[in-house]
mmJSON file of the N, C-alpha and C atoms, coordinates in Angstrom:
{"data_MODEL":{"atom_site":{
"group_PDB":["ATOM","ATOM","ATOM","ATOM","ATOM","ATOM","ATOM","ATOM","ATOM","ATOM","ATOM","ATOM","ATOM","ATOM","ATOM","ATOM","ATOM","ATOM","ATOM","ATOM","ATOM","ATOM","ATOM","ATOM","ATOM","ATOM","ATOM","ATOM","ATOM","ATOM","ATOM","ATOM","ATOM","ATOM","ATOM","ATOM","ATOM","ATOM","ATOM","ATOM","ATOM","ATOM","ATOM","ATOM","ATOM","ATOM","ATOM","ATOM","ATOM","ATOM","ATOM","ATOM","ATOM","ATOM","ATOM","ATOM","ATOM","ATOM","ATOM","ATOM","ATOM","ATOM","ATOM","ATOM","ATOM","ATOM","ATOM","ATOM","ATOM","ATOM","ATOM","ATOM","ATOM","ATOM","ATOM","ATOM","ATOM","ATOM","ATOM","ATOM","ATOM","ATOM","ATOM","ATOM","ATOM","ATOM","ATOM","ATOM","ATOM","ATOM","ATOM","ATOM","ATOM","ATOM","ATOM","ATOM","ATOM","ATOM","ATOM","ATOM","ATOM","ATOM","ATOM","ATOM","ATOM","ATOM","ATOM","ATOM","ATOM","ATOM","ATOM","ATOM","ATOM","ATOM","ATOM","ATOM","ATOM","ATOM","ATOM","ATOM","ATOM","ATOM","ATOM","ATOM","ATOM","ATOM","ATOM","ATOM","ATOM","ATOM","ATOM","ATOM","ATOM","ATOM","ATOM","ATOM","ATOM","ATOM","ATOM","ATOM","ATOM","ATOM","ATOM","ATOM","ATOM","ATOM","ATOM","ATOM","ATOM","ATOM","ATOM","ATOM","ATOM","ATOM","ATOM","ATOM","ATOM","ATOM","ATOM","ATOM","ATOM","ATOM","ATOM","ATOM","ATOM","ATOM","ATOM","ATOM","ATOM","ATOM","ATOM","ATOM","ATOM","ATOM","ATOM","ATOM","ATOM","ATOM","ATOM","ATOM","ATOM","ATOM","ATOM","ATOM","ATOM","ATOM","ATOM","ATOM","ATOM","ATOM","ATOM","ATOM","ATOM","ATOM","ATOM","ATOM","ATOM","ATOM","ATOM","ATOM","ATOM","ATOM","ATOM","ATOM","ATOM","ATOM","ATOM","ATOM","ATOM","ATOM","ATOM","ATOM","ATOM","ATOM","ATOM","ATOM","ATOM","ATOM","ATOM","ATOM","ATOM","ATOM","ATOM","ATOM","ATOM","ATOM","ATOM","ATOM","ATOM","ATOM","ATOM","ATOM","ATOM","ATOM"],
"id":[1,2,3,4,5,6,7,8,9,10,11,12,13,14,15,16,17,18,19,20,21,22,23,24,25,26,27,28,29,30,31,32,33,34,35,36,37,38,39,40,41,42,43,44,45,46,47,48,49,50,51,52,53,54,55,56,57,58,59,60,61,62,63,64,65,66,67,68,69,70,71,72,73,74,75,76,77,78,79,80,81,82,83,84,85,86,87,88,89,90,91,92,93,94,95,96,97,98,99,100,101,102,103,104,105,106,107,108,109,110,111,112,113,114,115,116,117,118,119,120,121,122,123,124,125,126,127,128,129,130,131,132,133,134,135,136,137,138,139,140,141,142,143,144,145,146,147,148,149,150,151,152,153,154,155,156,157,158,159,160,161,162,163,164,165,166,167,168,169,170,171,172,173,174,175,176,177,178,179,180,181,182,183,184,185,186,187,188,189,190,191,192,193,194,195,196,197,198,199,200,201,202,203,204,205,206,207,208,209,210,211,212,213,214,215,216,217,218,219,220,221,222,223,224,225,226,227,228,229,230,231,232,233,234],
"type_symbol":["N","C","C","N","C","C","N","C","C","N","C","C","N","C","C","N","C","C","N","C","C","N","C","C","N","C","C","N","C","C","N","C","C","N","C","C","N","C","C","N","C","C","N","C","C","N","C","C","N","C","C","N","C","C","N","C","C","N","C","C","N","C","C","N","C","C","N","C","C","N","C","C","N","C","C","N","C","C","N","C","C","N","C","C","N","C","C","N","C","C","N","C","C","N","C","C","N","C","C","N","C","C","N","C","C","N","C","C","N","C","C","N","C","C","N","C","C","N","C","C","N","C","C","N","C","C","N","C","C","N","C","C","N","C","C","N","C","C","N","C","C","N","C","C","N","C","C","N","C","C","N","C","C","N","C","C","N","C","C","N","C","C","N","C","C","N","C","C","N","C","C","N","C","C","N","C","C","N","C","C","N","C","C","N","C","C","N","C","C","N","C","C","N","C","C","N","C","C","N","C","C","N","C","C","N","C","C","N","C","C","N","C","C","N","C","C","N","C","C","N","C","C","N","C","C","N","C","C","N","C","C","N","C","C"],
"label_atom_id":["N","CA","C","N","CA","C","N","CA","C","N","CA","C","N","CA","C","N","CA","C","N","CA","C","N","CA","C","N","CA","C","N","CA","C","N","CA","C","N","CA","C","N","CA","C","N","CA","C","N","CA","C","N","CA","C","N","CA","C","N","CA","C","N","CA","C","N","CA","C","N","CA","C","N","CA","C","N","CA","C","N","CA","C","N","CA","C","N","CA","C","N","CA","C","N","CA","C","N","CA","C","N","CA","C","N","CA","C","N","CA","C","N","CA","C","N","CA","C","N","CA","C","N","CA","C","N","CA","C","N","CA","C","N","CA","C","N","CA","C","N","CA","C","N","CA","C","N","CA","C","N","CA","C","N","CA","C","N","CA","C","N","CA","C","N","CA","C","N","CA","C","N","CA","C","N","CA","C","N","CA","C","N","CA","C","N","CA","C","N","CA","C","N","CA","C","N","CA","C","N","CA","C","N","CA","C","N","CA","C","N","CA","C","N","CA","C","N","CA","C","N","CA","C","N","CA","C","N","CA","C","N","CA","C","N","CA","C","N","CA","C","N","CA","C","N","CA","C","N","CA","C","N","CA","C","N","CA","C","N","CA","C","N","CA","C","N","CA","C","N","CA","C"],
"label_alt_id":[null,null,null,null,null,null,null,null,null,null,null,null,null,null,null,null,null,null,null,null,null,null,null,null,null,null,null,null,null,null,null,null,null,null,null,null,null,null,null,null,null,null,null,null,null,null,null,null,null,null,null,null,null,null,null,null,null,null,null,null,null,null,null,null,null,null,null,null,null,null,null,null,null,null,null,null,null,null,null,null,null,null,null,null,null,null,null,null,null,null,null,null,null,null,null,null,null,null,null,null,null,null,null,null,null,null,null,null,null,null,null,null,null,null,null,null,null,null,null,null,null,null,null,null,null,null,null,null,null,null,null,null,null,null,null,null,null,null,null,null,null,null,null,null,null,null,null,null,null,null,null,null,null,null,null,null,null,null,null,null,null,null,null,null,null,null,null,null,null,null,null,null,null,null,null,null,null,null,null,null,null,null,null,null,null,null,null,null,null,null,null,null,null,null,null,null,null,null,null,null,null,null,null,null,null,null,null,null,null,null,null,null,null,null,null,null,null,null,null,null,null,null,null,null,null,null,null,null,null,null,null,null,null,null],
"label_comp_id":["MET","MET","MET","GLU","GLU","GLU","LYS","LYS","LYS","ASN","ASN","ASN","LYS","LYS","LYS","PRO","PRO","PRO","ILE","ILE","ILE","GLN","GLN","GLN","LYS","LYS","LYS","PHE","PHE","PHE","ARG","ARG","ARG","SER","SER","SER","GLY","GLY","GLY","THR","THR","THR","PHE","PHE","PHE","GLU","GLU","GLU","CYS","CYS","CYS","ALA","ALA","ALA","ILE","ILE","ILE","TRP","TRP","TRP","GLU","GLU","GLU","ASN","ASN","ASN","ASN","ASN","ASN","VAL","VAL","VAL","GLU","GLU","GLU","GLY","GLY","GLY","LYS","LYS","LYS","GLU","GLU","GLU","TYR","TYR","TYR","LYS","LYS","LYS","VAL","VAL","VAL","ARG","ARG","ARG","ASN","ASN","ASN","LEU","LEU","LEU","SER","SER","SER","LEU","LEU","LEU","LYS","LYS","LYS","LYS","LYS","LYS","SER","SER","SER","ILE","ILE","ILE","LYS","LYS","LYS","LYS","LYS","LYS","GLU","GLU","GLU","ASP","ASP","ASP","LYS","LYS","LYS","TRP","TRP","TRP","GLU","GLU","GLU","ASP","ASP","ASP","GLN","GLN","GLN","VAL","VAL","VAL","ILE","ILE","ILE","ASN","ASN","ASN","LEU","LEU","LEU","ARG","ARG","ARG","TYR","TYR","TYR","GLN","GLN","GLN","GLU","GLU","GLU","ILE","ILE","ILE","ARG","ARG","ARG","ARG","ARG","ARG","ALA","ALA","ALA","ILE","ILE","ILE","LYS","LYS","LYS","VAL","VAL","VAL","LEU","LEU","LEU","GLU","GLU","GLU","LYS","LYS","LYS","ALA","ALA","ALA","GLU","GLU","GLU","ASP","ASP","ASP","TYR","TYR","TYR","LEU","LEU","LEU","LEU","LEU","LEU","THR","THR","THR","THR","THR","THR","PRO","PRO","PRO","GLN","GLN","GLN","LYS","LYS","LYS"],
"label_asym_id":["A","A","A","A","A","A","A","A","A","A","A","A","A","A","A","A","A","A","A","A","A","A","A","A","A","A","A","A","A","A","A","A","A","A","A","A","A","A","A","A","A","A","A","A","A","A","A","A","A","A","A","A","A","A","A","A","A","A","A","A","A","A","A","A","A","A","A","A","A","A","A","A","A","A","A","A","A","A","A","A","A","A","A","A","A","A","A","A","A","A","A","A","A","A","A","A","A","A","A","A","A","A","A","A","A","A","A","A","A","A","A","A","A","A","A","A","A","A","A","A","A","A","A","A","A","A","A","A","A","A","A","A","A","A","A","A","A","A","A","A","A","A","A","A","A","A","A","A","A","A","A","A","A","A","A","A","A","A","A","A","A","A","A","A","A","A","A","A","A","A","A","A","A","A","A","A","A","A","A","A","A","A","A","A","A","A","A","A","A","A","A","A","A","A","A","A","A","A","A","A","A","A","A","A","A","A","A","A","A","A","A","A","A","A","A","A","A","A","A","A","A","A","A","A","A","A","A","A","A","A","A","A","A","A"],
"label_entity_id":["1","1","1","1","1","1","1","1","1","1","1","1","1","1","1","1","1","1","1","1","1","1","1","1","1","1","1","1","1","1","1","1","1","1","1","1","1","1","1","1","1","1","1","1","1","1","1","1","1","1","1","1","1","1","1","1","1","1","1","1","1","1","1","1","1","1","1","1","1","1","1","1","1","1","1","1","1","1","1","1","1","1","1","1","1","1","1","1","1","1","1","1","1","1","1","1","1","1","1","1","1","1","1","1","1","1","1","1","1","1","1","1","1","1","1","1","1","1","1","1","1","1","1","1","1","1","1","1","1","1","1","1","1","1","1","1","1","1","1","1","1","1","1","1","1","1","1","1","1","1","1","1","1","1","1","1","1","1","1","1","1","1","1","1","1","1","1","1","1","1","1","1","1","1","1","1","1","1","1","1","1","1","1","1","1","1","1","1","1","1","1","1","1","1","1","1","1","1","1","1","1","1","1","1","1","1","1","1","1","1","1","1","1","1","1","1","1","1","1","1","1","1","1","1","1","1","1","1","1","1","1","1","1","1"],
"label_seq_id":[1,1,1,2,2,2,3,3,3,4,4,4,5,5,5,6,6,6,7,7,7,8,8,8,9,9,9,10,10,10,11,11,11,12,12,12,13,13,13,14,14,14,15,15,15,16,16,16,17,17,17,18,18,18,19,19,19,20,20,20,21,21,21,22,22,22,23,23,23,24,24,24,25,25,25,26,26,26,27,27,27,28,28,28,29,29,29,30,30,30,31,31,31,32,32,32,33,33,33,34,34,34,35,35,35,36,36,36,37,37,37,38,38,38,39,39,39,40,40,40,41,41,41,42,42,42,43,43,43,44,44,44,45,45,45,46,46,46,47,47,47,48,48,48,49,49,49,50,50,50,51,51,51,52,52,52,53,53,53,54,54,54,55,55,55,56,56,56,57,57,57,58,58,58,59,59,59,60,60,60,61,61,61,62,62,62,63,63,63,64,64,64,65,65,65,66,66,66,67,67,67,68,68,68,69,69,69,70,70,70,71,71,71,72,72,72,73,73,73,74,74,74,75,75,75,76,76,76,77,77,77,78,78,78],
"pdbx_PDB_ins_code":[null,null,null,null,null,null,null,null,null,null,null,null,null,null,null,null,null,null,null,null,null,null,null,null,null,null,null,null,null,null,null,null,null,null,null,null,null,null,null,null,null,null,null,null,null,null,null,null,null,null,null,null,null,null,null,null,null,null,null,null,null,null,null,null,null,null,null,null,null,null,null,null,null,null,null,null,null,null,null,null,null,null,null,null,null,null,null,null,null,null,null,null,null,null,null,null,null,null,null,null,null,null,null,null,null,null,null,null,null,null,null,null,null,null,null,null,null,null,null,null,null,null,null,null,null,null,null,null,null,null,null,null,null,null,null,null,null,null,null,null,null,null,null,null,null,null,null,null,null,null,null,null,null,null,null,null,null,null,null,null,null,null,null,null,null,null,null,null,null,null,null,null,null,null,null,null,null,null,null,null,null,null,null,null,null,null,null,null,null,null,null,null,null,null,null,null,null,null,null,null,null,null,null,null,null,null,null,null,null,null,null,null,null,null,null,null,null,null,null,null,null,null,null,null,null,null,null,null,null,null,null,null,null,null],
"Cartn_x":[0.839,0.0,0.882,0.585,1.367,0.984,2.008,1.763,1.307,0.275,-0.246,0.804,1.082,2.054,1.334,1.834,1.209,1.356,0.377,0.453,1.286,1.534,2.353,2.832,4.029,4.565,5.129,5.022,5.601,6.333,7.483,8.262,8.765,8.771,9.373,9.929,11.235,11.856,11.485,10.936,10.562,9.119,8.46,7.075,7.028,6.136,5.895,4.403,3.885,2.484,2.443,1.657,1.511,0.046,-0.192,-1.54,-1.754,-2.862,-3.172,-4.446,-4.507,-5.721,-6.092,-7.298,-7.729,-9.052,-9.175,-10.438,-11.461,-12.709,-13.802,-14.395,-14.402,-14.884,-16.314,-16.532,-17.861,-18.273,-17.396,-17.711,-16.72,-17.09,-16.217,-15.467,-15.248,-14.498,-13.472,-12.591,-11.53,-11.705,-11.15,-11.136,-9.682,-9.481,-8.138,-8.114,-7.085,-6.869,-5.422,-5.098,-3.703,-3.272,-1.976,-1.384,-0.339,-0.337,0.634,1.522,2.811,3.755,4.768,5.029,6.096,7.071,8.332,9.366,10.039,10.186,10.848,11.925,12.964,14.063,13.989,13.913,13.89,15.027,15.956,17.066,17.752,18.205,18.928,18.11,16.775,15.925,14.834,14.633,13.6,12.264,11.22,9.858,8.957,7.911,6.962,5.625,5.063,3.706,2.886,1.782,1.009,-0.439,-0.968,-2.384,-2.923,-4.015,-4.666,-5.914,-6.067,-7.197,-7.898,-9.213,-9.977,-9.898,-10.182,-10.12,-10.917,-12.118,-13.009,-12.457,-11.51,-10.98,-9.762,-9.169,-7.923,-8.126,-9.155,-9.394,-9.618,-10.356,-10.597,-9.294,-8.434,-7.147,-6.296,-6.283,-5.527,-6.053,-7.364,-7.968,-7.584,-7.677,-7.351,-5.857,-5.007,-3.577,-3.3,-3.995,-3.825,-4.285,-5.404,-5.89,-4.896,-4.321,-3.316,-2.082,-1.664,-0.517,-0.798,-1.975,-2.353,-2.325,-2.879,-2.894,-1.467,-0.601,0.779,1.528,1.21,1.884,1.382,0.133,-0.46,-0.668,-0.421,-0.613,0.756,1.014,2.31,2.48,3.727,4.024,4.176,3.601,3.66,4.953],
"Cartn_y":[-1.191,0.0,1.252,2.171,3.399,4.374,4.965,5.924,7.254,7.829,9.115,10.199,11.009,12.09,13.423,14.478,15.796,16.278,17.091,17.644,18.918,19.503,20.716,20.864,21.442,21.734,23.148,23.773,25.101,25.051,25.723,25.689,27.082,27.352,28.568,28.245,28.247,27.92,26.511,26.401,25.088,24.722,25.526,25.247,24.684,23.719,23.17,22.942,23.36,23.141,22.241,21.17,20.245,20.206,20.248,20.16,18.727,18.131,16.737,16.673,15.707,15.456,13.988,13.762,12.408,12.072,10.822,10.317,10.207,10.491,10.29,8.919,8.077,6.716,6.705,5.985,5.868,7.058,8.037,9.238,9.361,10.163,10.365,11.694,12.195,13.436,13.308,14.293,14.305,15.529,15.457,16.61,16.993,18.283,18.769,19.273,18.908,19.309,19.748,20.277,20.619,20.118,19.931,19.634,20.7,21.221,22.217,21.546,21.523,20.831,21.817,21.708,22.48,21.479,21.607,20.733,21.411,20.673,21.21,20.234,20.773,19.934,19.816,18.573,18.285,17.327,17.784,16.93,16.231,16.997,16.499,15.598,15.613,14.803,15.702,15.636,16.424,15.715,16.464,15.95,16.859,16.277,17.042,17.155,18.356,18.587,18.904,18.168,18.315,18.671,19.622,19.987,19.739,19.001,18.753,19.624,20.315,21.216,20.912,21.032,20.991,22.374,22.409,23.675,24.777,24.444,25.439,25.978,25.304,25.73,26.636,26.724,27.497,28.964,29.607,31.03,31.277,30.387,30.543,30.443,29.506,29.358,30.612,31.137,32.365,33.517,33.647,34.747,34.69,33.505,33.445,33.672,33.252,33.533,35.024,35.689,37.133,37.882,37.454,38.098,37.906,36.71,36.456,37.325,37.462,38.3,39.765,40.269,41.644,41.87,40.923,41.031,41.117,40.236,40.223,41.495,42.056,43.271,44.522,44.514,45.727,45.693,44.571,44.469,44.402,45.334,45.305,44.008,43.519,42.312,42.676,41.857,42.142,41.683],
"Cartn_z":[0.0,0.0,0.0,-0.885,-0.996,0.109,0.735,1.805,1.214,1.818,1.381,1.624,0.6,0.718,0.534,1.17,0.99,-0.447,-0.883,-2.242,-2.276,-1.087,-0.985,0.449,0.622,1.956,1.975,3.126,3.352,4.689,4.775,6.002,6.355,7.661,8.183,9.568,9.689,10.97,11.413,12.613,13.144,12.823,11.984,11.589,10.179,9.982,8.655,8.482,7.338,7.007,5.775,5.867,4.743,4.323,3.023,2.462,1.981,2.42,2.095,1.264,0.383,-0.392,-0.174,0.32,0.664,-0.006,-0.395,-0.944,0.178,-0.151,0.797,0.493,1.498,1.3,0.782,-0.309,-0.891,-1.74,-1.93,-2.72,-3.867,-4.862,-6.011,-5.949,-4.766,-4.63,-3.514,-3.453,-2.447,-1.56,-0.371,0.521,0.784,1.005,1.32,2.753,3.46,4.846,4.992,6.152,6.393,7.751,7.868,9.163,9.418,10.632,11.059,12.087,11.805,12.675,13.227,14.516,15.155,15.746,15.369,15.899,17.083,18.176,19.365,19.818,20.409,20.873,22.389,22.857,24.292,24.606,25.41,25.844,24.671,23.702,22.528,21.61,21.727,20.857,20.277,18.957,18.302,18.397,18.728,18.789,17.958,17.386,16.587,17.312,17.274,17.751,16.508,16.304,15.073,15.384,14.61,14.644,13.24,13.143,11.856,11.753,10.62,10.412,9.097,9.118,7.874,7.234,5.94,5.21,5.902,6.376,6.983,8.312,8.922,10.219,10.109,8.933,8.78,9.144,8.605,8.864,10.355,11.022,12.465,13.249,12.878,13.554,13.366,12.139,11.865,12.716,12.798,13.565,15.04,15.654,17.085,17.31,16.382,16.513,16.356,15.424,15.268,16.509,17.101,18.329,19.463,19.569,20.605,20.377,19.111,18.797,19.143,18.772,19.104,20.608,21.355,22.815,23.359,22.884,23.377,23.001,21.831,21.393,22.105,22.576,23.136,24.652,25.279,26.716,27.394,28.32,29.014,29.807,29.79,30.558,32.028,32.896,34.337,34.939],
"occupancy":[1.0,1.0,1.0,1.0,1.0,1.0,1.0,1.0,1.0,1.0,1.0,1.0,1.0,1.0,1.0,1.0,1.0,1.0,1.0,1.0,1.0,1.0,1.0,1.0,1.0,1.0,1.0,1.0,1.0,1.0,1.0,1.0,1.0,1.0,1.0,1.0,1.0,1.0,1.0,1.0,1.0,1.0,1.0,1.0,1.0,1.0,1.0,1.0,1.0,1.0,1.0,1.0,1.0,1.0,1.0,1.0,1.0,1.0,1.0,1.0,1.0,1.0,1.0,1.0,1.0,1.0,1.0,1.0,1.0,1.0,1.0,1.0,1.0,1.0,1.0,1.0,1.0,1.0,1.0,1.0,1.0,1.0,1.0,1.0,1.0,1.0,1.0,1.0,1.0,1.0,1.0,1.0,1.0,1.0,1.0,1.0,1.0,1.0,1.0,1.0,1.0,1.0,1.0,1.0,1.0,1.0,1.0,1.0,1.0,1.0,1.0,1.0,1.0,1.0,1.0,1.0,1.0,1.0,1.0,1.0,1.0,1.0,1.0,1.0,1.0,1.0,1.0,1.0,1.0,1.0,1.0,1.0,1.0,1.0,1.0,1.0,1.0,1.0,1.0,1.0,1.0,1.0,1.0,1.0,1.0,1.0,1.0,1.0,1.0,1.0,1.0,1.0,1.0,1.0,1.0,1.0,1.0,1.0,1.0,1.0,1.0,1.0,1.0,1.0,1.0,1.0,1.0,1.0,1.0,1.0,1.0,1.0,1.0,1.0,1.0,1.0,1.0,1.0,1.0,1.0,1.0,1.0,1.0,1.0,1.0,1.0,1.0,1.0,1.0,1.0,1.0,1.0,1.0,1.0,1.0,1.0,1.0,1.0,1.0,1.0,1.0,1.0,1.0,1.0,1.0,1.0,1.0,1.0,1.0,1.0,1.0,1.0,1.0,1.0,1.0,1.0,1.0,1.0,1.0,1.0,1.0,1.0,1.0,1.0,1.0,1.0,1.0,1.0,1.0,1.0,1.0,1.0,1.0,1.0],
"B_iso_or_equiv":[0.0,0.0,0.0,0.0,0.0,0.0,0.0,0.0,0.0,0.0,0.0,0.0,0.0,0.0,0.0,0.0,0.0,0.0,0.0,0.0,0.0,0.0,0.0,0.0,0.0,0.0,0.0,0.0,0.0,0.0,0.0,0.0,0.0,0.0,0.0,0.0,0.0,0.0,0.0,0.0,0.0,0.0,0.0,0.0,0.0,0.0,0.0,0.0,0.0,0.0,0.0,0.0,0.0,0.0,0.0,0.0,0.0,0.0,0.0,0.0,0.0,0.0,0.0,0.0,0.0,0.0,0.0,0.0,0.0,0.0,0.0,0.0,0.0,0.0,0.0,0.0,0.0,0.0,0.0,0.0,0.0,0.0,0.0,0.0,0.0,0.0,0.0,0.0,0.0,0.0,0.0,0.0,0.0,0.0,0.0,0.0,0.0,0.0,0.0,0.0,0.0,0.0,0.0,0.0,0.0,0.0,0.0,0.0,0.0,0.0,0.0,0.0,0.0,0.0,0.0,0.0,0.0,0.0,0.0,0.0,0.0,0.0,0.0,0.0,0.0,0.0,0.0,0.0,0.0,0.0,0.0,0.0,0.0,0.0,0.0,0.0,0.0,0.0,0.0,0.0,0.0,0.0,0.0,0.0,0.0,0.0,0.0,0.0,0.0,0.0,0.0,0.0,0.0,0.0,0.0,0.0,0.0,0.0,0.0,0.0,0.0,0.0,0.0,0.0,0.0,0.0,0.0,0.0,0.0,0.0,0.0,0.0,0.0,0.0,0.0,0.0,0.0,0.0,0.0,0.0,0.0,0.0,0.0,0.0,0.0,0.0,0.0,0.0,0.0,0.0,0.0,0.0,0.0,0.0,0.0,0.0,0.0,0.0,0.0,0.0,0.0,0.0,0.0,0.0,0.0,0.0,0.0,0.0,0.0,0.0,0.0,0.0,0.0,0.0,0.0,0.0,0.0,0.0,0.0,0.0,0.0,0.0,0.0,0.0,0.0,0.0,0.0,0.0,0.0,0.0,0.0,0.0,0.0,0.0],
"pdbx_formal_charge":[null,null,null,null,null,null,null,null,null,null,null,null,null,null,null,null,null,null,null,null,null,null,null,null,null,null,null,null,null,null,null,null,null,null,null,null,null,null,null,null,null,null,null,null,null,null,null,null,null,null,null,null,null,null,null,null,null,null,null,null,null,null,null,null,null,null,null,null,null,null,null,null,null,null,null,null,null,null,null,null,null,null,null,null,null,null,null,null,null,null,null,null,null,null,null,null,null,null,null,null,null,null,null,null,null,null,null,null,null,null,null,null,null,null,null,null,null,null,null,null,null,null,null,null,null,null,null,null,null,null,null,null,null,null,null,null,null,null,null,null,null,null,null,null,null,null,null,null,null,null,null,null,null,null,null,null,null,null,null,null,null,null,null,null,null,null,null,null,null,null,null,null,null,null,null,null,null,null,null,null,null,null,null,null,null,null,null,null,null,null,null,null,null,null,null,null,null,null,null,null,null,null,null,null,null,null,null,null,null,null,null,null,null,null,null,null,null,null,null,null,null,null,null,null,null,null,null,null,null,null,null,null,null,null],
"auth_seq_id":[1,1,1,2,2,2,3,3,3,4,4,4,5,5,5,6,6,6,7,7,7,8,8,8,9,9,9,10,10,10,11,11,11,12,12,12,13,13,13,14,14,14,15,15,15,16,16,16,17,17,17,18,18,18,19,19,19,20,20,20,21,21,21,22,22,22,23,23,23,24,24,24,25,25,25,26,26,26,27,27,27,28,28,28,29,29,29,30,30,30,31,31,31,32,32,32,33,33,33,34,34,34,35,35,35,36,36,36,37,37,37,38,38,38,39,39,39,40,40,40,41,41,41,42,42,42,43,43,43,44,44,44,45,45,45,46,46,46,47,47,47,48,48,48,49,49,49,50,50,50,51,51,51,52,52,52,53,53,53,54,54,54,55,55,55,56,56,56,57,57,57,58,58,58,59,59,59,60,60,60,61,61,61,62,62,62,63,63,63,64,64,64,65,65,65,66,66,66,67,67,67,68,68,68,69,69,69,70,70,70,71,71,71,72,72,72,73,73,73,74,74,74,75,75,75,76,76,76,77,77,77,78,78,78],
"auth_comp_id":["MET","MET","MET","GLU","GLU","GLU","LYS","LYS","LYS","ASN","ASN","ASN","LYS","LYS","LYS","PRO","PRO","PRO","ILE","ILE","ILE","GLN","GLN","GLN","LYS","LYS","LYS","PHE","PHE","PHE","ARG","ARG","ARG","SER","SER","SER","GLY","GLY","GLY","THR","THR","THR","PHE","PHE","PHE","GLU","GLU","GLU","CYS","CYS","CYS","ALA","ALA","ALA","ILE","ILE","ILE","TRP","TRP","TRP","GLU","GLU","GLU","ASN","ASN","ASN","ASN","ASN","ASN","VAL","VAL","VAL","GLU","GLU","GLU","GLY","GLY","GLY","LYS","LYS","LYS","GLU","GLU","GLU","TYR","TYR","TYR","LYS","LYS","LYS","VAL","VAL","VAL","ARG","ARG","ARG","ASN","ASN","ASN","LEU","LEU","LEU","SER","SER","SER","LEU","LEU","LEU","LYS","LYS","LYS","LYS","LYS","LYS","SER","SER","SER","ILE","ILE","ILE","LYS","LYS","LYS","LYS","LYS","LYS","GLU","GLU","GLU","ASP","ASP","ASP","LYS","LYS","LYS","TRP","TRP","TRP","GLU","GLU","GLU","ASP","ASP","ASP","GLN","GLN","GLN","VAL","VAL","VAL","ILE","ILE","ILE","ASN","ASN","ASN","LEU","LEU","LEU","ARG","ARG","ARG","TYR","TYR","TYR","GLN","GLN","GLN","GLU","GLU","GLU","ILE","ILE","ILE","ARG","ARG","ARG","ARG","ARG","ARG","ALA","ALA","ALA","ILE","ILE","ILE","LYS","LYS","LYS","VAL","VAL","VAL","LEU","LEU","LEU","GLU","GLU","GLU","LYS","LYS","LYS","ALA","ALA","ALA","GLU","GLU","GLU","ASP","ASP","ASP","TYR","TYR","TYR","LEU","LEU","LEU","LEU","LEU","LEU","THR","THR","THR","THR","THR","THR","PRO","PRO","PRO","GLN","GLN","GLN","LYS","LYS","LYS"],
"auth_asym_id":["A","A","A","A","A","A","A","A","A","A","A","A","A","A","A","A","A","A","A","A","A","A","A","A","A","A","A","A","A","A","A","A","A","A","A","A","A","A","A","A","A","A","A","A","A","A","A","A","A","A","A","A","A","A","A","A","A","A","A","A","A","A","A","A","A","A","A","A","A","A","A","A","A","A","A","A","A","A","A","A","A","A","A","A","A","A","A","A","A","A","A","A","A","A","A","A","A","A","A","A","A","A","A","A","A","A","A","A","A","A","A","A","A","A","A","A","A","A","A","A","A","A","A","A","A","A","A","A","A","A","A","A","A","A","A","A","A","A","A","A","A","A","A","A","A","A","A","A","A","A","A","A","A","A","A","A","A","A","A","A","A","A","A","A","A","A","A","A","A","A","A","A","A","A","A","A","A","A","A","A","A","A","A","A","A","A","A","A","A","A","A","A","A","A","A","A","A","A","A","A","A","A","A","A","A","A","A","A","A","A","A","A","A","A","A","A","A","A","A","A","A","A","A","A","A","A","A","A","A","A","A","A","A","A"],
"auth_atom_id":["N","CA","C","N","CA","C","N","CA","C","N","CA","C","N","CA","C","N","CA","C","N","CA","C","N","CA","C","N","CA","C","N","CA","C","N","CA","C","N","CA","C","N","CA","C","N","CA","C","N","CA","C","N","CA","C","N","CA","C","N","CA","C","N","CA","C","N","CA","C","N","CA","C","N","CA","C","N","CA","C","N","CA","C","N","CA","C","N","CA","C","N","CA","C","N","CA","C","N","CA","C","N","CA","C","N","CA","C","N","CA","C","N","CA","C","N","CA","C","N","CA","C","N","CA","C","N","CA","C","N","CA","C","N","CA","C","N","CA","C","N","CA","C","N","CA","C","N","CA","C","N","CA","C","N","CA","C","N","CA","C","N","CA","C","N","CA","C","N","CA","C","N","CA","C","N","CA","C","N","CA","C","N","CA","C","N","CA","C","N","CA","C","N","CA","C","N","CA","C","N","CA","C","N","CA","C","N","CA","C","N","CA","C","N","CA","C","N","CA","C","N","CA","C","N","CA","C","N","CA","C","N","CA","C","N","CA","C","N","CA","C","N","CA","C","N","CA","C","N","CA","C","N","CA","C","N","CA","C","N","CA","C","N","CA","C","N","CA","C","N","CA","C"],
"pdbx_PDB_model_num":[1,1,1,1,1,1,1,1,1,1,1,1,1,1,1,1,1,1,1,1,1,1,1,1,1,1,1,1,1,1,1,1,1,1,1,1,1,1,1,1,1,1,1,1,1,1,1,1,1,1,1,1,1,1,1,1,1,1,1,1,1,1,1,1,1,1,1,1,1,1,1,1,1,1,1,1,1,1,1,1,1,1,1,1,1,1,1,1,1,1,1,1,1,1,1,1,1,1,1,1,1,1,1,1,1,1,1,1,1,1,1,1,1,1,1,1,1,1,1,1,1,1,1,1,1,1,1,1,1,1,1,1,1,1,1,1,1,1,1,1,1,1,1,1,1,1,1,1,1,1,1,1,1,1,1,1,1,1,1,1,1,1,1,1,1,1,1,1,1,1,1,1,1,1,1,1,1,1,1,1,1,1,1,1,1,1,1,1,1,1,1,1,1,1,1,1,1,1,1,1,1,1,1,1,1,1,1,1,1,1,1,1,1,1,1,1,1,1,1,1,1,1,1,1,1,1,1,1,1,1,1,1,1,1]
}}}
C-alpha cells in the first residue's frame, strides 16, 4: 500500500504546514486538509507537535492567533 504524501509543503523555521488530499470513502471526490507541525528539541531529541485542520478551520485558527498576537503586542508584561 502506498503511503499518502502531501500535495504541498511550506516551512518557516521550526514550523511546517503540509496540504493533504484524501479520498472520501464511498464518494467520487476528495477533501483537502492541512497539518501544522512544530518541531521542538527536548534533551537532545527532536519531537513534533502536530495539529490537523480541515479547510473550513484554517481562517478561524488564523484569527485566534492574530488576536493572541495583538494582545501580546499591546498588553504590558507584568
